[in-house]
C-alpha positions as CSV (number, residue, x, y, z in Angstrom):
1,M,32.2,33.4,189.6
2,E,35.4,31.8,190.7
3,Y,38.8,32.9,191.0
4,I,40.4,30.7,188.7
5,Q,37.1,32.0,186.2
6,L,38.5,35.6,187.2
7,K,42.0,34.1,186.3
8,E,41.3,32.4,183.1
9,Q,39.6,35.6,182.0
10,V,42.5,37.8,182.3
11,K,45.2,35.5,180.6
12,Q,42.7,35.5,177.4
13,E,43.1,39.2,177.0
14,L,46.2,39.2,177.4
15,P,48.7,39.1,174.1
16,V,50.9,36.2,175.8
17,N,50.1,33.6,177.1
18,V,51.8,33.8,180.8
19,E,51.2,32.5,184.4
20,I,49.8,35.8,186.2
21,E,50.8,35.9,190.2
22,E,48.3,37.5,192.6
23,E,50.4,40.9,192.7
24,D,51.5,41.2,189.0
25,N,50.6,44.5,187.4
26,L,48.9,43.4,184.2
27,L,49.2,46.7,183.1
28,E,52.8,45.5,182.8
29,L,52.2,42.0,181.6
30,G,50.8,44.1,178.5
31,L,46.6,44.2,179.8
32,D,45.6,47.9,178.1
33,S,42.0,49.9,178.8
34,L,39.9,48.3,176.0
35,K,40.4,45.0,177.2
36,I,39.9,46.3,180.8
37,M,36.8,47.4,179.5
38,R,35.9,44.1,178.1
39,L,36.0,42.7,181.1
40,V,34.2,44.9,182.9
41,N,31.1,44.4,180.1
42,T,31.5,40.8,181.0
43,W,31.5,41.1,184.4
44,R,28.1,43.1,184.0
45,K,26.7,40.3,182.2
46,Q,27.0,38.4,185.6
47,G,25.3,41.4,187.5
48,I,29.1,42.2,188.7
49,R,29.6,45.7,188.4
50,I,32.6,47.2,188.8
51,P,33.7,51.2,187.6
52,Y,36.9,50.9,184.9
53,G,37.8,53.1,187.5
54,H,38.1,50.9,190.6
55,L,40.1,48.5,188.6
56,M,42.6,50.9,187.0
57,E,43.9,51.9,191.0
58,Q,45.6,48.4,191.4
59,P,45.2,46.5,188.6
60,T,46.3,43.4,190.2
61,L,44.3,40.1,190.2
62,K,44.7,39.9,194.3
63,H,42.5,43.4,194.3
64,W,40.1,42.9,191.3
65,W,39.3,39.6,193.0
66,Q,38.6,41.5,196.3
67,L,36.4,43.9,194.0
68,I,34.5,41.0,192.7
69,Q,33.7,39.7,196.0
70,K,32.4,42.7,197.5
71,R,30.4,43.1,194.2
72,M,28.8,39.6,194.6
73,K,27.1,39.7,197.6
74,K,25.4,43.3,196.7
75,K,24.7,41.4,193.3
76,R,21.0,43.3,192.0
77,S,18.5,40.3,192.1
78,D,16.4,42.4,189.5
79,N,18.6,41.2,185.9
80,I,18.4,42.9,183.2
81,L,17.3,41.5,179.9
82,Y,19.6,42.2,177.0
83,N,17.8,41.3,173.8
84,N,19.3,39.5,171.2
85,K,17.2,40.6,168.5
86,N,17.2,44.8,168.6
87,N,15.2,44.7,165.3
88,V,14.1,48.6,164.5
89,E,10.7,49.3,162.9
90,I,10.1,51.0,159.9
91,N,8.5,54.6,161.2
92,N,10.1,53.9,164.5
93,V,9.3,55.8,167.0
94,A,11.3,58.6,167.4
95,F,13.8,58.9,170.4
96,P,15.9,61.3,172.6
97,L,19.4,62.4,172.1
98,T,22.4,61.7,174.3
99,D,24.1,64.3,176.1
100,V,26.6,64.8,173.6
101,Q,24.7,64.4,170.0
102,Y,22.9,67.5,171.8
103,A,25.8,70.1,172.3
104,Y,26.5,68.5,168.8
105,K,23.1,69.8,167.2
106,I,23.2,72.9,169.5
107,G,26.9,73.8,167.8
108,R,25.5,73.5,164.7
109,E,22.9,76.2,165.1
110,K,23.9,80.1,163.6
111,G,24.9,82.3,166.3
112,Q,26.4,79.7,169.0
113,E,30.3,80.8,169.4
114,L,32.8,78.5,167.6
115,G,29.6,76.8,166.2
116,D,27.4,76.9,162.9
117,I,29.4,74.0,162.2
118,G,28.5,70.0,162.3
119,C,30.9,67.3,163.9
120,H,31.8,66.2,160.6
121,A,35.3,64.1,159.4
122,Y,36.5,63.8,156.2
123,L,38.5,61.0,155.1
124,E,40.6,60.4,151.8
125,F,41.9,56.9,150.4
126,S,44.0,56.2,148.1
127,G,43.5,52.8,145.9
128,E,43.4,51.7,142.0
129,N,40.9,49.8,140.1
130,V,38.1,50.1,142.2
131,D,34.4,49.8,140.7
132,S,32.4,52.3,141.0
133,N,29.1,50.7,140.4
134,K,29.9,47.8,142.9
135,L,31.8,50.3,145.8
136,E,28.0,52.5,145.2
137,Q,26.2,48.7,145.9
138,A,27.8,48.2,148.6
139,W,27.4,51.9,150.3
140,N,23.8,51.2,150.1
141,L,24.2,47.6,151.4
142,L,25.9,49.5,154.9
143,Q,22.9,52.1,154.2
144,Y,20.1,49.9,154.5
145,H,21.7,47.3,157.7
146,H,23.0,50.2,160.4
147,P,19.8,52.3,160.9
148,M,21.7,55.2,162.1
149,L,23.2,55.6,158.4
150,R,19.3,56.5,158.4
151,A,18.9,58.9,161.2
152,R,17.5,62.3,160.9
153,F,17.5,64.5,163.7
154,L,14.4,66.6,164.3
155,D,13.5,70.5,165.1
156,S,12.3,69.1,168.5
157,G,15.4,67.8,169.9
158,L,14.3,63.9,169.1
159,Q,16.2,61.8,166.4
160,E,14.2,58.8,164.2
161,I,15.1,56.1,162.0
162,M,14.2,57.0,158.2
163,E,13.2,53.9,156.6
164,K,15.7,54.7,152.9
165,P,18.8,56.8,153.5
166,Y,19.1,60.1,152.3
167,C,20.8,59.6,149.4
168,E,21.1,55.8,146.9
169,N,23.7,57.2,145.1
170,I,27.4,57.5,145.6
171,E,29.3,61.0,143.4
172,V,31.1,59.5,140.8
173,I,33.9,62.1,139.3
174,D,35.5,61.0,136.6
175,L,38.9,62.5,135.9
176,S,40.5,59.7,133.8
177,E,41.4,62.3,130.8
178,N,41.5,65.2,132.7
179,P,45.5,66.8,133.1
180,K,43.9,69.4,135.9
181,F,42.9,66.4,138.3
182,Q,45.0,67.0,140.5
183,E,43.4,70.8,140.8
184,I,39.9,69.5,140.7
185,L,40.7,67.1,143.9
186,E,42.3,70.4,146.2
187,Q,38.9,72.2,145.6
188,K,36.7,68.7,145.7
189,R,38.3,68.4,149.4
190,L,37.9,72.6,150.2
191,E,34.3,71.9,148.7
192,L,33.8,68.5,150.7
193,S,35.8,68.7,154.1
194,H,34.2,71.4,156.2
195,R,30.8,71.5,154.8
196,K,27.9,70.8,156.9
197,L,26.0,68.1,155.9
198,K,21.8,67.9,156.2
199,V,20.8,66.0,159.0
200,E,17.7,67.4,159.5
201,E,16.8,65.5,156.5
202,G,19.0,62.1,157.4
203,Q,21.9,63.3,155.6
204,V,24.4,61.9,157.7
205,A,26.9,60.4,155.5
206,A,28.4,60.8,152.0
207,L,30.6,58.9,149.5
208,T,32.5,60.2,146.3
209,C,34.1,57.7,144.0
210,C,36.8,59.9,141.9
211,I,38.2,58.0,139.1
212,L,42.0,59.2,138.3
213,P,44.0,58.4,135.3
214,E,46.6,54.9,135.2
215,R,43.3,53.6,136.6
216,K,44.5,55.2,140.1
217,T,41.2,55.9,142.2
218,R,40.0,58.8,145.2
219,I,37.5,57.4,147.5
220,L,36.4,60.6,149.6
221,F,34.3,59.6,152.9
222,E,32.1,62.3,155.2
223,L,30.4,61.1,158.3
224,D,28.7,63.8,160.8
225,L,29.6,62.3,163.9
226,L,26.3,62.7,165.5
227,V,25.7,59.2,164.4
228,A,29.3,57.4,164.9
229,D,31.8,57.2,167.1
230,V,35.4,56.4,166.4
231,Q,35.0,52.7,166.8
232,S,31.8,53.5,164.4
233,M,33.9,55.0,161.7
234,Q,36.0,51.8,161.8
235,I,33.1,49.4,161.4
236,I,31.9,51.4,158.8
237,L,34.9,51.5,156.8
238,R,35.4,47.9,157.7
239,D,32.1,46.4,156.6
240,L,32.1,48.7,153.3
241,A,35.3,46.9,152.2
242,T,33.5,43.6,153.3
243,A,29.9,44.2,151.2
244,Y,32.3,45.4,148.4
245,I,33.9,42.0,148.0
246,G,30.8,40.9,148.5
247,R,30.7,39.0,151.9
248,E,27.7,39.3,154.1
249,L,27.7,41.9,157.1
250,P,27.6,40.6,160.6
251,E,24.3,39.7,161.7
252,E,24.6,41.2,165.1
253,S,24.4,44.9,163.9
254,K,21.4,44.7,161.5
255,N,18.8,47.4,162.6
256,W,20.1,47.4,166.3
257,N,17.7,49.4,167.8
258,F,20.2,52.2,169.3
259,G,16.5,54.1,170.8
260,V,16.2,51.0,172.5
261,Y,19.6,50.8,174.2
262,L,19.4,54.0,175.5
263,E,16.3,53.7,176.8
264,N,17.9,50.1,178.5
265,Q,20.9,52.0,180.1
266,Y,19.2,55.2,181.4
267,K,17.2,52.7,183.6
268,D,20.6,50.4,184.2
269,E,22.4,53.0,185.2
270,A,20.1,55.4,187.9
271,E,21.7,54.3,191.1
272,E,24.9,54.9,189.4
273,R,24.1,58.4,187.7
274,K,23.0,59.2,191.2
275,L,26.1,58.8,192.9
276,A,27.5,60.1,190.0
277,K,26.0,63.4,189.9
278,E,26.6,63.8,193.9
279,Y,30.5,63.3,192.7
280,W,30.7,66.2,190.4
281,N,28.0,68.6,192.0
282,K,31.2,69.0,195.0
283,R,34.0,69.2,192.1
284,V,32.5,71.6,190.3
285,Q,32.3,74.2,193.0
286,D,36.0,75.0,192.4
287,M,36.9,73.2,189.0
288,P,39.5,75.6,186.7
289,L,38.1,75.6,182.7
290,G,40.2,75.2,180.3
291,P,43.7,76.0,178.9
292,E,44.0,80.0,178.6
293,L,46.5,79.7,175.8
294,P,47.3,82.8,173.9
295,L,45.2,83.9,171.3
296,A,45.3,86.3,168.6
297,K,41.9,86.7,168.2
298,K,38.5,86.3,170.8
299,P,36.5,83.1,169.7
300,S,33.8,85.7,169.3
301,N,35.7,87.7,166.5
302,L,36.0,84.5,164.5
303,T,34.6,84.8,160.5
304,E,35.1,80.9,160.4
305,M,35.4,77.9,162.0
306,K,38.2,76.3,160.1
307,F,40.5,73.3,161.1
308,N,43.8,72.4,160.1
309,R,45.9,69.4,161.1
310,R,49.1,68.7,162.1
311,I,50.9,65.3,162.7
312,V,53.6,63.9,164.5
313,R,54.1,60.3,163.7
314,L,56.0,57.5,165.5
315,Q,57.4,54.7,163.7
316,K,56.8,51.4,165.2
317,E,60.0,50.6,166.7
318,E,60.0,54.2,168.8
319,W,55.8,53.9,169.7
320,E,57.2,50.5,171.0
321,V,59.8,51.3,173.5
322,L,57.3,54.5,174.7
323,Q,54.7,51.5,175.2
324,R,57.0,49.4,177.5
325,K,58.0,52.7,179.2
326,A,54.8,53.3,180.1
327,A,54.1,49.7,180.8
328,E,56.9,50.1,183.3
329,N,56.0,52.9,185.1
330,Q,52.6,51.3,185.7
331,I,50.3,53.1,183.2
332,T,48.9,53.0,179.6
333,P,50.2,54.4,176.7
334,A,47.0,56.6,176.9
335,I,48.2,58.6,179.6
336,L,51.6,58.5,178.7
337,L,50.4,60.7,175.9
338,L,47.7,62.3,177.6
339,S,50.7,63.6,180.2
340,A,52.9,64.3,177.8
341,Y,50.0,67.0,176.1
342,A,49.5,68.6,179.7
343,Y,52.8,69.1,180.1
344,V,53.0,71.3,176.5
345,L,49.6,72.8,177.5
346,E,50.5,74.2,180.5
347,R,54.0,75.7,179.4
348,W,51.7,78.0,177.1
349,S,49.4,78.4,179.2
350,S,48.3,81.5,181.3
351,N,46.4,79.4,183.8
352,K,48.6,76.4,185.5
353,K,45.1,74.4,186.8
354,F,43.0,73.7,183.6
355,V,40.7,71.0,182.7
356,I,41.4,68.8,179.5
357,N,37.9,67.6,177.6
358,I,38.6,63.7,176.9
359,P,35.6,61.4,174.8
360,F,35.5,58.3,176.6
361,F,34.0,55.6,174.5
362,N,31.5,54.2,176.5
363,R,29.8,50.9,174.8
364,K,28.3,48.3,177.4
365,T,29.1,45.5,175.5
366,E,26.9,43.1,177.8
367,Y,24.7,43.9,175.2
368,P,25.0,40.9,172.6
369,G,26.4,42.4,169.3
370,I,26.9,46.4,170.3
371,E,30.8,45.8,168.9
372,E,29.6,45.8,165.4
373,V,27.3,48.8,166.1
374,V,26.9,51.9,164.6
375,A,26.1,55.0,166.3
376,D,27.7,57.4,168.7
377,F,28.1,56.1,172.1
378,T,30.1,58.9,173.2
379,T,30.5,60.4,176.6
380,L,33.2,63.2,177.8
381,L,34.7,63.4,181.3
382,L,36.6,66.7,182.2
383,L,40.0,66.1,183.4
384,E,41.4,68.6,185.8
385,I,45.5,69.4,186.0
386,D,47.2,71.1,188.3
387,L,50.4,72.1,187.2
388,E,50.7,75.3,189.2
389,K,53.5,73.8,191.3
390,K,56.3,72.8,188.5
391,K,56.6,68.9,188.7
392,T,59.1,66.5,186.8
393,F,56.8,64.4,184.2
394,K,56.5,61.1,186.5
395,E,54.9,63.2,188.7
396,V,52.6,64.4,186.1
397,V,51.9,60.8,184.9
398,E,50.9,59.7,188.3
399,M,48.9,62.9,189.2
400,I,47.1,62.5,186.2
401,K,46.7,58.8,186.3
402,K,45.1,59.3,190.0
403,Q,42.7,61.7,188.9
404,L,41.8,60.3,186.1
405,Y,41.1,57.0,187.6
406,Q,38.9,58.3,190.3
407,D,37.2,60.5,187.4
408,M,36.1,57.1,186.0
409,K,34.1,56.0,188.4
410,Y,31.4,58.8,188.0
411,T,31.2,59.1,184.0
412,S,27.3,58.3,184.3
413,Y,27.2,62.2,184.7
414,S,28.2,63.3,181.7
415,G,30.9,66.1,181.1
416,V,28.2,67.8,179.0
417,Q,26.3,68.2,182.0
418,V,29.3,68.7,184.0
419,Q,30.0,71.8,181.8
420,R,26.1,73.2,181.9
421,D,26.7,72.9,185.7
422,I,30.3,75.2,185.9
423,A,28.5,77.5,183.2
424,Q,25.2,78.4,185.6
425,L,27.6,78.3,188.7
426,S,30.5,80.7,187.0
427,G,27.7,82.7,184.9
428,E,30.2,82.3,182.0
429,R,28.8,82.2,178.2
430,Q,32.4,80.9,177.0
431,T,33.4,77.6,176.0
432,I,34.6,75.6,179.3
433,A,36.1,73.0,177.9
434,P,38.0,73.9,174.8
435,V,40.8,71.6,173.9
436,V,40.3,67.7,173.5
437,F,41.8,64.8,174.2
438,A,40.5,61.5,171.9
439,C,42.7,58.8,172.2
440,N,42.0,55.6,170.4
441,L,44.7,52.8,170.4
442,G,44.2,49.4,169.7
443,T,42.6,49.1,166.4
444,P,43.7,50.5,163.3
445,L,41.5,52.7,161.5
446,V,41.3,50.7,158.2
447,N,41.7,46.8,157.9
448,N,44.2,44.9,155.5
449,E,40.6,44.4,153.3
450,F,40.0,48.0,152.6
451,K,43.5,48.7,151.6
452,D,43.7,45.8,149.3
453,N,40.5,46.8,148.2
454,L,39.7,50.7,148.1
455,G,43.3,52.2,148.8
456,K,44.9,53.1,151.6
457,F,44.2,56.0,153.7
458,S,45.5,59.3,152.9
459,Y,44.2,62.2,154.4
460,M,42.0,63.3,157.2
461,I,40.7,66.0,159.4
462,S,38.1,66.7,161.6
463,Q,36.1,69.8,163.2
464,T,33.7,70.0,165.9
465,P,31.9,73.1,167.5
466,G,33.0,74.6,170.6
467,I,36.1,72.9,170.2
468,W,39.8,75.1,169.9
469,L,41.7,72.1,169.7
470,D,41.6,68.2,169.1
471,F,44.1,65.8,169.8
472,Q,43.4,62.3,168.1
473,T,45.0,59.3,167.4
474,Y,45.6,56.6,165.0
475,E,47.3,53.3,164.9
476,D,48.8,51.5,162.2
477,E,50.9,48.4,161.5
478,E,53.7,51.3,161.1
479,G,53.7,53.0,164.0
480,I,51.0,55.8,165.5
481,M,50.0,58.7,164.2
482,L,49.3,61.9,166.5
483,S,47.0,64.7,164.9
484,W,46.3,68.2,165.8
485,D,43.3,69.7,164.6
486,S,43.2,73.1,165.7
487,V,41.5,76.3,164.8
488,D,44.2,78.1,163.4
489,E,42.6,81.8,163.1
490,L,42.5,82.0,167.1
491,F,46.1,81.6,167.4
492,Y,49.3,83.5,166.9
493,N,51.1,82.5,163.7
494,G,53.2,79.5,164.0
495,M,52.3,79.0,167.2
496,M,50.2,75.7,166.4
497,D,53.6,74.6,164.6
498,D,55.9,75.4,167.7
499,M,53.5,73.9,170.1
500,M,53.3,70.7,168.1
501,G,57.1,70.4,167.7
502,S,57.7,70.6,171.5
503,F,55.7,67.8,171.8
504,G,56.5,65.6,169.3
505,D,60.2,66.3,170.9
506,L,59.2,65.4,174.4
507,L,57.9,62.0,173.2
508,H,61.4,61.8,171.7
509,R,63.5,62.6,174.9
510,L,60.8,60.6,176.7
511,R,62.0,57.4,174.9
512,T,66.0,57.6,176.0
513,E,65.5,59.4,179.0
514,N,64.7,59.4,182.9
515,W,61.3,60.6,183.2
516,D,62.2,61.5,186.9
517,A,62.9,64.9,185.5
518,Y,61.9,68.7,184.8
519,Y,61.5,69.2,181.3
520,D,61.1,72.6,180.2
521,V,59.4,72.3,176.6
522,L,58.8,76.1,175.4
523,P,61.0,76.9,172.8
524,K,63.3,80.0,173.4
525,K,62.2,82.0,170.8
526,V,58.6,82.3,172.2
527,S,59.7,82.9,175.8
528,K,58.5,86.2,175.8
529,I,55.2,85.6,174.7
530,C,54.3,83.1,177.3
């Protein structure tokens, strides 16, 4: 690789065509974390392996070129062959679960604290004139196109691809002449939104089409996240619309073999995994647990794991201001949101040093077609937050940025394994990291083709075993939706409302106020509790 190639690759990822100086901060020019990950994986194809965290520490052409030159000298001679034809054969050989899949599967078992549930997403889309027959045909095209939609999970701890999906029919409910259709929709939401799909039989997703008065429709979509990460969910919804209007699905993702990918990755990352294990083995010696939020009930005494969603929405103009301020402070928008989240958690938490559980969507895009694939490529990172001393918001941002970029050099050793190591060291059987920050910026949940043909996104709730509170983000043309899914039975009445309200207020203040200040986000009415 030559310096001019690096410069051109970076320019192609920028939102506007500008001339880049070697000392320019690329985040300020509009480069975001997803685009940087694409560059990382492009270089991996050429045998140049640079961890994402190294690039984020100094996001300039000068620093990146120094890293590339250093890696090129150590370039490996053994090239991994990335197969363009990852075809899945019928009666495919069963293959192991990833660490995250294994954790989700264990969480499904009865007797598990904060368990006996699937890692499940439930979404609703409100539209009109949807043809249920065409929708069923489109759904079947998807099920036969994407192998993981035909996956089943065995008692042996393996997964395999079935020849046929669990069910080729969608449920159609005709409420077009029923005056009580709203009540029935509510009942259906209660029935489906938290159910545990039969993944051991291959039931990993389901689709329901409700026909409403005045030719309105409501599509209900369920997905077990054993088979899909957030990008995969976006792909499923995109491909459903594509198939519905009669267009061809992407050839690259047809019969893509997730098992072969995992096998290749395990071999390919052996050296990185060894270094990462050494790093985390040192870190876990004094690593804290998750935030100790005030609990109204012990997790072991929960009668039901039921999640409730709260939403803060920022309009496009508000979100653009915050993105500009993030760039001015040389951070990504994700780090801004994470810092605000940590700031709020600290004021309610009795321990001021804690970890936040961060899902990291880790697709290795050097594999052809992988950007179109449905599977769970998630790994976890446990980010340590130290707020034992009072800090300005800018100081919190800098602390989080530094720690996150350092930790991201070592993601080959999964956060699931780190949690096991902490539990083994401490003898703790409790949940290690029950507070999650999942950030999915850059791509809308559904595209215009879906909205025009199948409906607009109107409701969502998710659940994850072992989790108290799950932060999620979804961008669209109107701005950004920031949602918290929480197990409300754990917490004091009104507490989650107060925390979410404080989070929204803090973001509004950060738009206009100086970040080099301390923000007390705890409402006066709850100061006696915390």
